[in-house]
MARZA-520631 format. One record per residue (C-alpha): residue number from 1; residue in one letter; chain; x negated, y, z negated. Coordinates in Angstrom, 2 decimals. Last residue first. Example, Ala and Ser with C-alpha at 12.3 -4.5 7.8 and 13.67 -1.06 7.14 Angstrom:
2
ATOM rotor kolse mivex      xx      yy      zz
ATOM     2     S     A  -13.67   -1.06   -7.14
ATOM     1     A     A  -12.30   -4.50   -7.80
END
This chain:
498
ATOM rotor kolse mivex      xx      yy      zz
ATOM   498     S     A  -29.34    2.11   -7.63
ATOM   497     S     A  -29.32    4.84   -5.09
ATOM   496     S     A  -32.09    3.49   -2.90
ATOM   495     M     A  -30.53    0.18   -2.03
ATOM   494     L     A  -27.48    0.39   -4.29
ATOM   493     G     A  -25.27    1.99   -1.68
ATOM   492     G     A  -25.06   -1.39   -0.03
ATOM   491     M     A  -28.00   -3.66    0.83
ATOM   490     H     A  -26.69   -6.95   -0.44
ATOM   489     I     A  -28.49   -9.35    1.89
ATOM   488     T     A  -26.23  -11.28    4.22
ATOM   487     S     A  -27.40  -14.84    4.26
ATOM   486     K     A  -28.63  -16.03    7.62
ATOM   485     E     A  -27.32  -19.29    8.89
ATOM   484     I     A  -29.57  -21.75   10.61
ATOM   483     K     A  -27.85  -24.36   12.72
ATOM   482     N     A  -29.83  -27.39   13.73
ATOM   481     S     A  -28.66  -28.95   16.94
ATOM   480     S     A  -28.58  -32.61   17.82
ATOM   479     G     A  -29.98  -33.36   21.27
ATOM   478     F     A  -32.92  -35.49   20.23
ATOM   477     N     A  -30.58  -38.07   18.77
ATOM   476     M     A  -32.85  -41.00   18.07
ATOM   475     S     A  -31.40  -44.48   18.34
ATOM   474     S     A  -32.46  -44.93   21.95
ATOM   473     F     A  -36.03  -44.14   21.02
ATOM   472     L     A  -36.44  -47.41   19.13
ATOM   471     G     A  -35.56  -49.63   22.10
ATOM   470     R     A  -33.72  -48.54   25.22
ATOM   469     S     A  -32.72  -52.22   25.53
ATOM   468     G     A  -33.47  -54.11   28.76
ATOM   467     G     A  -35.03  -57.11   27.01
ATOM   466     A     A  -36.88  -55.08   24.39
ATOM   465     A     A  -40.23  -55.48   26.12
ATOM   464     G     A  -38.81  -54.05   29.30
ATOM   463     N     A  -37.48  -50.97   27.52
ATOM   462     Y     A  -40.78  -50.39   25.79
ATOM   461     L     A  -42.62  -50.58   29.10
ATOM   460     N     A  -40.15  -48.13   30.64
ATOM   459     G     A  -40.68  -45.67   27.77
ATOM   458     R     A  -44.43  -45.98   28.15
ATOM   457     L     A  -44.14  -44.97   31.79
ATOM   456     E     A  -41.82  -42.02   30.97
ATOM   455     F     A  -44.28  -40.89   28.29
ATOM   454     S     A  -47.13  -40.92   30.86
ATOM   453     P     A  -44.98  -38.85   33.20
ATOM   452     S     A  -44.85  -35.98   30.61
ATOM   451     W     A  -41.62  -34.74   28.99
ATOM   450     L     A  -42.20  -36.27   25.57
ATOM   449     F     A  -45.88  -35.28   25.51
ATOM   448     Y     A  -45.19  -31.70   26.52
ATOM   447     C     A  -42.51  -31.46   23.81
ATOM   446     G     A  -44.95  -32.77   21.23
ATOM   445     A     A  -47.65  -30.28   22.24
ATOM   444     V     A  -45.21  -27.40   21.92
ATOM   443     S     A  -44.04  -28.64   18.52
ATOM   442     A     A  -47.60  -29.07   17.29
ATOM   441     M     A  -48.44  -25.50   18.33
ATOM   440     I     A  -45.33  -24.16   16.58
ATOM   439     F     A  -46.08  -26.11   13.40
ATOM   438     V     A  -49.69  -24.91   13.33
ATOM   437     V     A  -48.56  -21.28   13.75
ATOM   436     T     A  -45.99  -21.67   10.95
ATOM   435     L     A  -48.58  -23.31    8.70
ATOM   434     F     A  -50.89  -20.33    9.14
ATOM   433     W     A  -48.09  -17.82    8.51
ATOM   432     A     A  -47.09  -19.66    5.32
ATOM   431     G     A  -50.67  -19.73    4.12
ATOM   430     V     A  -51.00  -15.99    4.57
ATOM   429     K     A  -47.71  -15.45    2.71
ATOM   428     D     A  -48.72  -17.72   -0.16
ATOM   427     G     A  -52.06  -15.93   -0.45
ATOM   426     H     A  -50.30  -12.58   -0.73
ATOM   425     T     A  -48.13  -14.04   -3.48
ATOM   424     A     A  -44.54  -15.16   -2.89
ATOM   423     P     A  -42.03  -14.14   -5.56
ATOM   422     T     A  -40.82  -16.99   -7.76
ATOM   421     V     A  -37.78  -19.20   -7.18
ATOM   420     I     A  -37.03  -21.68   -9.96
ATOM   419     S     A  -35.14  -24.74   -8.75
ATOM   418     G     A  -38.10  -27.12   -8.76
ATOM   417     P     A  -38.89  -26.16  -12.34
ATOM   416     D     A  -35.51  -27.61  -13.43
ATOM   415     I     A  -34.05  -24.82  -15.55
ATOM   414     A     A  -34.15  -25.29  -19.32
ATOM   413     S     A  -36.80  -22.61  -19.81
ATOM   412     G     A  -34.46  -20.11  -18.13
ATOM   411     N     A  -31.96  -20.38  -20.94
ATOM   410     F     A  -28.76  -19.00  -19.45
ATOM   409     G     A  -27.23  -16.44  -21.74
ATOM   408     A     A  -26.05  -16.27  -25.31
ATOM   407     N     A  -28.51  -16.65  -28.20
ATOM   406     P     A  -27.26  -13.58  -30.09
ATOM   405     D     A  -23.64  -14.71  -29.91
ATOM   404     S     A  -21.70  -12.11  -31.89
ATOM   403     A     A  -17.94  -12.30  -32.24
ATOM   402     S     A  -15.87   -9.27  -31.25
ATOM   401     T     A  -14.14   -7.80  -34.31
ATOM   400     G     A  -15.36   -4.21  -34.44
ATOM   399     G     A  -13.98   -2.52  -37.55
ATOM   398     T     A  -16.71   -0.15  -38.71
ATOM   397     S     A  -19.43   -2.64  -39.72
ATOM   396     N     A  -19.43   -4.70  -36.52
ATOM   395     T     A  -19.54   -1.44  -34.60
ATOM   394     L     A  -16.77    0.68  -33.10
ATOM   393     P     A  -17.10    3.33  -30.40
ATOM   392     A     A  -16.18    6.73  -31.81
ATOM   391     A     A  -12.51    7.33  -32.51
ATOM   390     Q     A  -10.73    9.36  -29.90
ATOM   389     K     A   -9.19   12.85  -30.25
ATOM   388     K     A  -12.47   14.58  -29.37
ATOM   387     I     A  -12.61   12.60  -26.13
ATOM   386     I     A   -9.57   14.47  -24.81
ATOM   385     T     A  -11.34   16.40  -22.02
ATOM   384     S     A  -13.41   13.35  -21.08
ATOM   383     L     A  -10.23   11.62  -19.90
ATOM   382     L     A  -10.02   14.03  -16.95
ATOM   381     V     A  -13.67   13.43  -16.02
ATOM   380     E     A  -13.07    9.69  -16.15
ATOM   379     L     A   -9.90    9.77  -14.04
ATOM   378     A     A  -11.32   12.03  -11.33
ATOM   377     A     A  -14.44    9.89  -10.96
ATOM   376     M     A  -12.52    6.62  -10.88
ATOM   375     Q     A  -10.04    7.99   -8.35
ATOM   374     Q     A  -12.83    9.19   -6.02
ATOM   373     G     A  -14.55    5.82   -6.25
ATOM   372     P     A  -11.31    3.92   -5.67
ATOM   371     G     A  -10.59    5.73   -2.41
ATOM   370     N     A   -9.73    9.11   -0.95
ATOM   369     S     A  -11.30   11.66    1.36
ATOM   368     G     A   -9.81   14.67    3.14
ATOM   367     D     A  -11.84   17.25    1.21
ATOM   366     W     A   -8.68   18.69   -0.34
ATOM   365     T     A   -8.84   22.47   -0.53
ATOM   364     A     A   -7.51   22.95   -4.05
ATOM   363     N     A  -10.96   23.31   -5.64
ATOM   362     Q     A  -13.72   22.98   -3.05
ATOM   361     S     A  -16.23   22.50   -5.90
ATOM   360     W     A  -14.47   19.23   -6.71
ATOM   359     R     A  -15.86   17.60   -3.62
ATOM   358     L     A  -14.72   14.07   -4.49
ATOM   357     G     A  -11.13   13.98   -3.23
ATOM   356     C     A   -8.22   12.67   -5.22
ATOM   355     N     A   -5.19   10.94   -3.71
ATOM   354     D     A   -2.57   11.30   -6.47
ATOM   353     P     A   -1.18   14.35   -4.68
ATOM   352     F     A    0.18   12.19   -1.83
ATOM   351     Y     A    1.87   14.51    0.71
ATOM   350     T     A   -1.56   15.90    1.67
ATOM   349     G     A   -4.11   14.68   -0.82
ATOM   348     S     A   -4.23   17.17   -3.63
ATOM   347     C     A   -6.19   15.57   -6.39
ATOM   346     Q     A   -8.92   18.10   -5.56
ATOM   345     E     A   -7.17   20.59   -7.90
ATOM   344     M     A   -7.44   17.97  -10.62
ATOM   343     A     A  -11.18   17.74   -9.98
ATOM   342     A     A  -11.64   21.51  -10.38
ATOM   341     T     A  -10.05   21.49  -13.83
ATOM   340     A     A  -11.97   18.35  -14.76
ATOM   339     S     A  -15.25   19.99  -13.74
ATOM   338     S     A  -14.51   23.11  -15.79
ATOM   337     L     A  -13.62   20.91  -18.77
ATOM   336     L     A  -16.71   18.72  -18.37
ATOM   335     V     A  -18.89   21.82  -18.14
ATOM   334     P     A  -17.38   23.37  -21.28
ATOM   333     T     A  -17.59   20.15  -23.38
ATOM   332     I     A  -21.23   19.33  -22.66
ATOM   331     T     A  -23.13   22.27  -24.14
ATOM   330     A     A  -21.18   22.79  -27.36
ATOM   329     A     A  -20.73   19.03  -27.67
ATOM   328     T     A  -24.46   18.27  -27.68
ATOM   327     F     A  -24.86   18.64  -31.46
ATOM   326     P     A  -22.36   15.80  -31.82
ATOM   325     A     A  -24.94   13.15  -30.79
ATOM   324     M     A  -23.14    9.81  -30.51
ATOM   323     Q     A  -19.68   11.30  -30.06
ATOM   322     T     A  -20.76   14.11  -27.71
ATOM   321     T     A  -22.83   11.52  -25.83
ATOM   320     M     A  -19.68    9.49  -25.17
ATOM   319     A     A  -18.31   12.40  -23.12
ATOM   318     M     A  -21.57   12.66  -21.20
ATOM   317     W     A  -21.48    8.90  -20.59
ATOM   316     R     A  -17.96    8.87  -19.21
ATOM   315     S     A  -18.43   11.88  -16.94
ATOM   314     L     A  -21.81   10.56  -15.71
ATOM   313     Y     A  -20.16    7.21  -15.03
ATOM   312     A     A  -17.28    8.61  -13.00
ATOM   311     K     A  -19.66   10.89  -11.13
ATOM   310     F     A  -21.32    7.80   -9.67
ATOM   309     T     A  -18.26    6.33   -7.97
ATOM   308     L     A  -18.62    7.97   -4.54
ATOM   307     E     A  -22.22    6.74   -4.53
ATOM   306     D     A  -21.10    3.15   -4.18
ATOM   305     N     A  -18.75    3.89   -1.28
ATOM   304     D     A  -21.35    5.93    0.60
ATOM   303     C     A  -21.99    9.63    0.07
ATOM   302     K     A  -23.18   11.41    3.23
ATOM   301     G     A  -20.90   14.43    3.33
ATOM   300     P     A  -23.82   16.83    3.73
ATOM   299     E     A  -22.57   18.64    0.64
ATOM   298     E     A  -21.55   15.55   -1.25
ATOM   297     C     A  -24.86   13.64   -1.30
ATOM   296     L     A  -26.13   15.71   -4.24
ATOM   295     E     A  -23.30   14.58   -6.48
ATOM   294     T     A  -21.63   17.66   -7.96
ATOM   293     M     A  -20.22   18.37  -11.41
ATOM   292     I     A  -18.79   21.90  -11.58
ATOM   291     G     A  -20.32   24.59  -13.81
ATOM   290     N     A  -21.37   26.86  -10.95
ATOM   289     P     A  -23.90   24.21   -9.89
ATOM   288     F     A  -23.52   21.30  -12.28
ATOM   287     F     A  -25.77   18.45  -11.10
ATOM   286     D     A  -29.39   19.58  -11.30
ATOM   285     F     A  -29.17   22.35  -13.91
ATOM   284     I     A  -26.76   20.33  -16.05
ATOM   283     L     A  -29.05   17.30  -15.86
ATOM   282     T     A  -32.11   19.36  -16.68
ATOM   281     S     A  -30.62   20.73  -19.90
ATOM   280     L     A  -29.16   17.37  -20.84
ATOM   279     L     A  -32.40   15.46  -20.34
ATOM   278     H     A  -34.37   18.03  -22.34
ATOM   277     T     A  -31.97   18.10  -25.28
ATOM   276     I     A  -31.50   14.34  -25.31
ATOM   275     R     A  -35.25   13.74  -25.38
ATOM   274     N     A  -35.75   16.20  -28.23
ATOM   273     K     A  -32.93   14.63  -30.21
ATOM   272     W     A  -34.48   11.21  -29.62
ATOM   271     T     A  -37.76   12.32  -31.13
ATOM   270     P     A  -35.90   14.15  -33.91
ATOM   269     D     A  -34.45   10.85  -35.22
ATOM   268     G     A  -30.83   11.61  -36.04
ATOM   267     N     A  -29.61    8.60  -37.96
ATOM   266     T     A  -31.72    6.11  -35.98
ATOM   265     Y     A  -28.64    4.44  -34.45
ATOM   264     N     A  -27.08    7.80  -33.57
ATOM   263     Y     A  -30.21    9.08  -31.86
ATOM   262     M     A  -30.52    5.68  -30.15
ATOM   261     T     A  -26.97    6.09  -28.88
ATOM   260     A     A  -27.80    9.57  -27.61
ATOM   259     S     A  -30.88    8.24  -25.81
ATOM   258     A     A  -28.89    5.49  -24.11
ATOM   257     I     A  -26.14    8.00  -23.29
ATOM   256     L     A  -28.62   10.37  -21.61
ATOM   255     L     A  -30.61    7.65  -19.87
ATOM   254     T     A  -27.41    6.27  -18.33
ATOM   253     G     A  -26.32    9.71  -17.22
ATOM   252     A     A  -29.55   10.71  -15.51
ATOM   251     N     A  -29.40    7.61  -13.33
ATOM   250     Y     A  -25.63    8.00  -12.93
ATOM   249     T     A  -25.87   11.49  -11.50
ATOM   248     W     A  -28.23   10.57   -8.70
ATOM   247     Q     A  -31.59   12.03   -7.74
ATOM   246     A     A  -33.87   10.86   -4.93
ATOM   245     R     A  -37.49   11.34   -5.96
ATOM   244     D     A  -38.69    7.94   -4.78
ATOM   243     V     A  -41.68    7.41   -7.03
ATOM   242     S     A  -45.41    6.91   -6.57
ATOM   241     T     A  -48.08    4.71   -8.14
ATOM   240     C     A  -45.56    2.02   -9.04
ATOM   239     N     A  -48.06   -0.78   -8.41
ATOM   238     L     A  -47.73   -0.12   -4.68
ATOM   237     N     A  -45.88   -3.41   -4.14
ATOM   236     A     A  -43.97   -2.59   -7.33
ATOM   235     D     A  -42.35    0.37   -5.59
ATOM   234     T     A  -40.65    3.08   -7.68
ATOM   233     N     A  -37.04    4.06   -8.02
ATOM   232     D     A  -34.41    6.77   -8.45
ATOM   231     Y     A  -35.71    9.86  -10.16
ATOM   230     V     A  -34.65   11.54  -13.39
ATOM   229     S     A  -35.54   15.22  -13.76
ATOM   228     W     A  -37.29   15.91  -17.05
ATOM   227     N     A  -39.17   19.03  -15.82
ATOM   226     E     A  -42.71   18.06  -16.81
ATOM   225     N     A  -42.93   14.32  -17.43
ATOM   224     D     A  -40.43   13.60  -14.66
ATOM   223     I     A  -38.52   10.52  -15.75
ATOM   222     L     A  -39.19    7.81  -13.19
ATOM   221     K     A  -42.68    8.88  -14.14
ATOM   220     V     A  -44.31    5.43  -14.37
ATOM   219     A     A  -45.08    6.09  -18.05
ATOM   218     W     A  -41.69    7.66  -18.81
ATOM   217     M     A  -39.84    4.68  -17.36
ATOM   216     W     A  -42.08    2.35  -19.40
ATOM   215     D     A  -41.65    4.25  -22.65
ATOM   214     W     A  -37.86    4.35  -22.24
ATOM   213     L     A  -37.73    0.60  -21.61
ATOM   212     K     A  -39.86   -0.14  -24.65
ATOM   211     N     A  -37.78    2.08  -26.90
ATOM   210     A     A  -34.57    0.35  -25.80
ATOM   209     W     A  -36.34   -2.97  -26.32
ATOM   208     Q     A  -37.20   -2.10  -29.90
ATOM   207     A     A  -33.60   -0.98  -30.45
ATOM   206     Y     A  -32.33   -4.41  -29.42
ATOM   205     Q     A  -34.67   -6.14  -31.84
ATOM   204     D     A  -33.36   -3.78  -34.55
ATOM   203     D     A  -30.14   -5.66  -35.12
ATOM   202     Q     A  -27.51   -3.24  -36.44
ATOM   201     T     A  -24.96   -5.23  -34.38
ATOM   200     Y     A  -23.03   -2.41  -32.70
ATOM   199     R     A  -25.82    0.20  -32.80
ATOM   198     A     A  -28.49   -2.17  -31.55
ATOM   197     L     A  -26.11   -3.51  -28.89
ATOM   196     R     A  -25.48    0.07  -27.72
ATOM   195     A     A  -29.20    0.76  -27.45
ATOM   194     A     A  -29.94   -2.50  -25.65
ATOM   193     L     A  -27.14   -2.01  -23.11
ATOM   192     Q     A  -28.26    1.57  -22.49
ATOM   191     M     A  -31.83    0.41  -21.97
ATOM   190     L     A  -30.59   -2.33  -19.64
ATOM   189     A     A  -28.64    0.30  -17.70
ATOM   188     G     A  -31.77    2.45  -17.53
ATOM   187     N     A  -33.98   -0.39  -16.26
ATOM   186     S     A  -31.54   -1.36  -13.51
ATOM   185     I     A  -30.44    2.25  -12.89
ATOM   184     T     A  -33.99    3.53  -12.78
ATOM   183     N     A  -35.41    1.25  -10.16
ATOM   182     K     A  -38.20   -1.27   -9.87
ATOM   181     L     A  -38.32   -1.94   -6.17
ATOM   180     H     A  -40.10   -4.98   -4.73
ATOM   179     F     A  -36.89   -7.02   -4.97
ATOM   178     G     A  -35.28   -4.74   -2.39
ATOM   177     G     A  -34.28   -7.52   -0.02
ATOM   176     S     A  -34.67  -10.89   -1.70
ATOM   175     P     A  -36.93  -12.19   -4.44
ATOM   174     N     A  -34.09  -12.89   -6.87
ATOM   173     V     A  -32.72  -10.68   -9.68
ATOM   172     Q     A  -32.89   -7.55   -7.56
ATOM   171     W     A  -33.81   -4.08   -8.83
ATOM   170     H     A  -36.89   -5.36  -10.61
ATOM   169     I     A  -37.52   -5.13  -14.32
ATOM   168     G     A  -40.20   -2.99  -15.93
ATOM   167     G     A  -43.74   -3.87  -16.89
ATOM   166     G     A  -47.25   -2.47  -16.54
ATOM   165     C     A  -46.61   -1.50  -12.94
ATOM   164     S     A  -47.14   -5.02  -11.68
ATOM   163     S     A  -47.57   -8.49  -13.16
ATOM   162     N     A  -45.91   -7.34  -16.39
ATOM   161     D     A  -42.45   -8.29  -15.17
ATOM   160     W     A  -39.50   -8.14  -17.58
ATOM   159     R     A  -37.07  -10.74  -16.26
ATOM   158     G     A  -36.57  -12.31  -19.69
ATOM   157     I     A  -35.35   -8.89  -20.88
ATOM   156     Q     A  -32.64   -9.36  -18.28
ATOM   155     E     A  -31.45  -12.76  -19.41
ATOM   154     N     A  -31.10  -11.83  -23.05
ATOM   153     Y     A  -29.30   -8.57  -22.23
ATOM   152     V     A  -26.89  -10.34  -19.89
ATOM   151     A     A  -26.02  -12.92  -22.53
ATOM   150     Q     A  -25.70  -10.25  -25.24
ATOM   149     A     A  -23.10   -8.40  -23.17
ATOM   148     L     A  -21.15  -11.62  -22.69
ATOM   147     G     A  -21.41  -12.43  -26.39
ATOM   146     L     A  -19.98   -9.02  -27.31
ATOM   145     W     A  -16.95   -9.60  -25.12
ATOM   144     S     A  -16.51  -13.08  -26.56
ATOM   143     P     A  -17.00  -16.17  -24.43
ATOM   142     D     A  -13.89  -18.29  -23.78
ATOM   141     G     A  -12.93  -21.11  -26.13
ATOM   140     E     A  -10.10  -19.18  -27.73
ATOM   139     P     A   -8.59  -16.71  -25.28
ATOM   138     P     A  -10.46  -13.44  -24.80
ATOM   137     N     A  -10.14  -10.76  -27.50
ATOM   136     Q     A   -7.82   -7.83  -26.89
ATOM   135     F     A   -9.88   -4.65  -26.66
ATOM   134     N     A  -11.43   -3.83  -30.00
ATOM   133     T     A  -12.84   -0.58  -28.53
ATOM   132     E     A  -16.55   -1.35  -28.98
ATOM   131     A     A  -16.10   -4.98  -27.89
ATOM   130     A     A  -14.26   -4.02  -24.69
ATOM   129     T     A  -16.92   -1.36  -24.04
ATOM   128     L     A  -19.50   -4.12  -24.37
ATOM   127     A     A  -17.70   -6.15  -21.71
ATOM   126     T     A  -17.74   -3.11  -19.40
ATOM   125     L     A  -21.44   -2.63  -20.07
ATOM   124     A     A  -22.03   -6.29  -19.19
ATOM   123     W     A  -20.17   -5.90  -15.89
ATOM   122     F     A  -22.34   -2.89  -15.07
ATOM   121     A     A  -25.47   -4.82  -16.09
ATOM   120     Q     A  -24.89   -7.63  -13.58
ATOM   119     D     A  -24.79   -5.18  -10.69
ATOM   118     D     A  -27.80   -3.26  -12.08
ATOM   117     N     A  -29.86   -6.44  -12.23
ATOM   116     G     A  -28.91   -6.96   -8.60
ATOM   115     M     A  -27.42  -10.26   -7.52
ATOM   114     D     A  -28.08  -11.41   -3.98
ATOM   113     F     A  -27.63  -15.18   -4.33
ATOM   112     A     A  -25.70  -14.87   -7.61
ATOM   111     Q     A  -22.50  -13.46   -6.11
ATOM   110     D     A  -20.53  -16.56   -5.05
ATOM   109     A     A  -21.99  -18.57   -7.93
ATOM   108     P     A  -20.77  -16.17  -10.59
ATOM   107     M     A  -23.60  -14.43  -12.49
ATOM   106     F     A  -21.70  -12.42  -15.09
ATOM   105     D     A  -23.40  -14.29  -17.97
ATOM   104     Q     A  -21.05  -17.08  -18.98
ATOM   103     H     A  -23.28  -19.80  -17.49
ATOM   102     E     A  -20.74  -20.97  -14.90
ATOM   101     G     A  -19.67  -17.47  -13.99
ATOM   100     V     A  -18.37  -14.52  -16.03
ATOM    99     Q     A  -16.30  -13.13  -13.15
ATOM    98     A     A  -12.88  -14.56  -14.05
ATOM    97     Q     A  -13.26  -13.19  -17.59
ATOM    96     I     A  -13.21   -9.64  -16.23
ATOM    95     S     A  -10.11  -10.31  -14.13
ATOM    94     V     A   -8.18  -12.04  -16.91
ATOM    93     S     A   -8.81   -9.27  -19.44
ATOM    92     A     A   -8.16   -6.44  -17.00
ATOM    91     Q     A   -4.87   -7.96  -15.80
ATOM    90     A     A   -3.66   -8.37  -19.35
ATOM    89     N     A   -4.68   -4.79  -20.12
ATOM    88     Y     A   -3.03   -3.14  -17.11
ATOM    87     T     A    0.05   -1.64  -18.74
ATOM    86     D     A   -1.71   -1.07  -22.07
ATOM    85     D     A   -1.18    2.70  -22.14
ATOM    84     G     A   -2.71    3.89  -25.43
ATOM    83     T     A   -4.04    7.01  -23.70
ATOM    82     A     A   -7.75    7.20  -24.54
ATOM    81     Y     A   -8.38    3.51  -25.20
ATOM    80     W     A   -6.31    2.40  -22.20
ATOM    79     Y     A   -8.06    4.82  -19.83
ATOM    78     D     A  -11.51    3.88  -21.14
ATOM    77     L     A  -10.62    0.24  -20.52
ATOM    76     M     A   -9.52    1.24  -17.01
ATOM    75     V     A  -12.85    2.95  -16.34
ATOM    74     G     A  -14.75   -0.15  -17.47
ATOM    73     W     A  -12.46   -2.18  -15.23
ATOM    72     M     A  -13.59   -0.02  -12.31
ATOM    71     A     A  -17.27   -0.60  -13.16
ATOM    70     G     A  -16.77   -4.35  -12.95
ATOM    69     T     A  -14.93   -3.89   -9.66
ATOM    68     E     A  -17.82   -1.77   -8.41
ATOM    67     W     A  -20.27   -4.59   -9.05
ATOM    66     W     A  -18.64   -6.76   -6.39
ATOM    65     F     A  -19.32   -4.41   -3.48
ATOM    64     Y     A  -16.57   -2.39   -1.82
ATOM    63     P     A  -16.35   -2.11    1.97
ATOM    62     P     A  -16.00   -4.94    2.74
ATOM    61     Y     A  -15.15   -6.50    0.42
ATOM    60     P     A  -11.80   -5.81   -1.19
ATOM    59     L     A  -11.86   -4.82   -4.86
ATOM    58     V     A  -11.94   -7.95   -6.96
ATOM    57     A     A   -9.36  -10.53   -8.01
ATOM    56     A     A   -7.95  -12.28  -11.06
ATOM    55     V     A   -4.19  -11.84  -11.39
ATOM    54     A     A   -2.63  -11.11  -14.78
ATOM    53     A     A    0.41   -9.40  -13.34
ATOM    52     T     A    0.64   -5.60  -13.49
ATOM    51     S     A    0.90   -5.32   -9.71
ATOM    50     N     A    0.14   -1.83   -8.36
ATOM    49     G     A   -1.32   -3.14   -5.11
ATOM    48     V     A   -3.98   -5.71   -5.94
ATOM    47     Y     A   -7.11   -3.59   -6.38
ATOM    46     Y     A   -6.69   -0.41   -4.39
ATOM    45     S     A   -3.33    0.07   -6.11
ATOM    44     I     A   -5.19    0.01   -9.41
ATOM    43     L     A   -6.73    3.41   -8.67
ATOM    42     D     A   -3.33    4.84   -7.72
ATOM    41     D     A   -1.86    3.82  -11.05
ATOM    40     A     A   -4.88    5.24  -12.87
ATOM    39     I     A   -4.50    8.64  -11.15
ATOM    38     T     A   -0.84    9.02  -12.11
ATOM    37     K     A   -1.52    7.68  -15.60
ATOM    36     A     A   -4.29   10.23  -16.12
ATOM    35     A     A   -1.93   13.05  -15.15
ATOM    34     G     A    0.52   11.93  -17.80
ATOM    33     I     A   -2.23   11.57  -20.40
ATOM    32     V     A   -3.51   15.10  -19.70
ATOM    31     S     A    0.01   16.54  -20.01
ATOM    30     Q     A    0.52   14.55  -23.19
ATOM    29     D     A   -2.68   16.00  -24.65
ATOM    28     D     A   -1.52   19.58  -24.10
ATOM    27     T     A   -4.34   22.13  -24.18
ATOM    26     F     A   -5.50   20.86  -20.80
ATOM    25     T     A   -2.23   21.71  -19.09
ATOM    24     V     A   -2.46   19.60  -15.96
ATOM    23     Q     A   -0.85   19.93  -12.53
ATOM    22     I     A   -1.94   17.39   -9.93
ATOM    21     S     A   -2.50   19.24   -6.65
ATOM    20     Y     A    0.12   19.68   -3.95
ATOM    19     T     A   -1.24   20.55   -0.54
ATOM    18     T     A    0.22   22.23    2.55
ATOM    17     Q     A   -2.44   22.44    5.27
ATOM    16     T     A   -0.39   20.60    7.83
ATOM    15     F     A   -0.75   18.66   11.05
ATOM    14     L     A   -4.18   17.05   10.93
ATOM    13     L     A   -3.94   16.49    7.20
ATOM    12     A     A   -0.86   14.37    7.83
ATOM    11     L     A   -2.94   11.87    9.72
ATOM    10     V     A   -5.36   11.55    6.79
ATOM     9     A     A   -2.51   11.13    4.33
ATOM     8     F     A   -0.70    8.57    6.49
ATOM     7     S     A   -3.85    6.46    6.62
ATOM     6     S     A   -4.33    6.76    2.87
ATOM     5     R     A   -0.73    5.72    2.24
ATOM     4     L     A   -1.24    2.60    4.30
ATOM     3     R     A   -4.45    1.67    2.46
ATOM     2     A     A   -2.80    2.42   -0.88
ATOM     1     M     A    0.00    0.00    0.00
END
């Protein structure tokens, strides 16, 4: 239904400039909640078409990658917690649990072949949000929300790679396209996961890893050591001697909330306060021109479907930062309110005012775009304006009921060594090329032999010896074909922007 409405909306834009934006009175919580419901309903329509049934599914691929569904359910949990509307809770619970996979770690078999550490982490962060909000517990026998987050944490710290760059985890879980990159969102999301687990469980092992991840990102200068801008990735093949300076809201956002959570966990450690202050100042300078949140890909209109969601996460994590580090509220609250005001004016799709655009700086002039990413961003920034009315995320000592499973996750040491895939070394690659050349030469020689007159003569001799039978060669099917299928490598918006 949303697809059909979107098509009509785009066509209508060609014939009329009349727009109807979502009207919100920000001093009235019920007005905010009503507008949030309008946007949330449209967001879910991209999923299974406004059904409230407990149906497990994902956003349609193409064009939306699997991780984005996990992020979407994180948005919907925020929506429920802020508004009290549980319309989609049963659906959220079933859908999240459906993606946990055989080892209960958000590595389902149909996604594992090209899994990114950031992809897995977004599902884990959603599960942790469920734990922190006392979202309805999974059925008995299923993994707990907290246990799922712990499983991903345990697996990802096991992927820490000291063989290059002095540490860090790779973008991809397996040695496939992009494995050579060590990127900010993978390491930053793991840092956030560690910090929030430390706060929830009061187990300092998680905090130690949050510190370790920060130190590594600082050392390789994914965080600019002078101006505190946060950059996208660095190349392990070059031993992380240079960085890709692309900037994205969610990279800065995940480091901000991770640092704020560590500030909260350490009861106001001034080191973390200093980091928060610098990150926040630079983040606002980079991404809030004229006080309105802007993704840098917006102006040239080059944002892909992944990047269209990023402002949702920055909105969420800035709002959470005001809870973890209240001294930031005076800086954060005004820019989130001005951004939310502009975003609601962008929810002005022609004839369908619940279609929200992404270029909030255009105010009521709809940018002509719509989709789940735009809805997620608009919904999160709107919800951020009532964050003061919400309780802070729970812990196991403040009412959180999700059961801990500190040993969760797939134990890599139990894997059959023959099934472990490790990155090829330079020597491996040279050897592989040599063997390939030998194989090709042998194949050419073999074909020449089979087609040569001397082979025909020997074939006739064999036939005669076998009493007219075609002998051994008659049982060989030289005409059978071998089909090689290429796996599609996940190279979506998360190549350089994740």
